[in-house]
N, C-alpha and C positions, 0 to 999 in steps of 0.2 A: 443640652449640657446640664448635668446634674448639679445640685448644690455643692456636693463634695468636690467635684472637679473644678467648679468656679472658685471655691474657697482655696484649694491648693494652688490653682493658677494665680490667684490674687496674692497669696503669700509668697510665691516664687518671684513674682514681679516686684513686690514691695521689698523683699530681701535683696534682690539684685540692685534695685535703686539705692537702697541704704548702703550696701557694700560699695557701690560706685561712688557715692558721695563721700564716704569715709576715706576711700583710697585716693580719689582724684579731685575732690572738691565739687562744688555745685555750679560753677560758672558755665560749663558746657550744657548742663541740663536746661538752663534758661534759653540758650541758643536752640537746642533741639525742640523745646516746647514752642518757641516762636515759629520754627519751621513746620512743626506739626499743624499748628493753627493755619498757617499759610496753605499747607497742603489740603486741609479740610475745606478751606474756602475755595480753593481751586477745584476740588472735586464737586462741591456744591454748584459751582458755576456750570460745569459740564453735565450735570445731572439734568 
């Protein structure tokens, strides 16, 4: 992955998160963050 692609991808993800927080609030992001950490822990266990 080139630096340009990584930068564009990062900007797209950041703008999507910003738009989501502005339109819907941030309560569900906390829930999704907790589920993501649980999933990473589960993957580490099976590794």
